[in-house]
C-alpha positions in Angstrom: -48.3 -72.3 43.8 -50.9 -69.6 44.3 -54.5 -70.2 43.2 -55.3 -68.8 39.7 -59.0 -68.9 40.1 -60.7 -67.5 43.2 -63.3 -69.6 44.9 -66.9 -68.2 44.9 -67.8 -65.7 47.6 -69.3 -66.9 50.9 -73.1 -66.9 51.0 -73.2 -64.1 53.6 -70.5 -61.9 51.9 -71.8 -58.5 50.9 -72.4 -57.6 47.2 -70.0 -55.2 45.4 -71.4 -51.7 45.0 -73.9 -51.1 42.1 -71.5 -48.7 40.3 -68.8 -51.4 40.2 -71.1 -54.1 38.9 -72.5 -51.7 36.3 -68.9 -50.7 35.3 -68.1 -54.4 34.8 -71.2 -54.9 32.7 -70.5 -51.9 30.6 -66.8 -52.9 30.1 -67.7 -56.4 29.1 -70.4 -55.2 26.7 -68.0 -52.7 25.1 -65.3 -55.3 24.7 -67.5 -57.9 23.2 -68.9 -55.3 20.7 -65.4 -54.4 19.7 -64.4 -58.0 19.2 -67.5 -58.7 17.1 -66.8 -55.6 15.0 -63.1 -56.5 14.4 -64.0 -60.0 13.4 -66.9 -58.8 11.1 -64.6 -56.2 9.3 -61.9 -58.8 9.1 -64.2 -61.3 7.4 -65.5 -58.5 5.2 -62.0 -57.7 4.1 -61.5 -61.3 3.0 -64.6 -61.2 0.6 -63.9 -60.6 -3.0 -65.1 -57.2 -4.3 -67.2 -57.0 -7.4 
């Protein structure tokens, strides 16, 4: 059975390029913002309107 989780990189392994690390950061930030917005609007929809 193949490993599902990769082990941490070796201590002397080179870092990924800055653009790739920034792209990951931006993608995770955007995804988390969208999830929070969806949950917030979903909770707002459940509130009674007066």
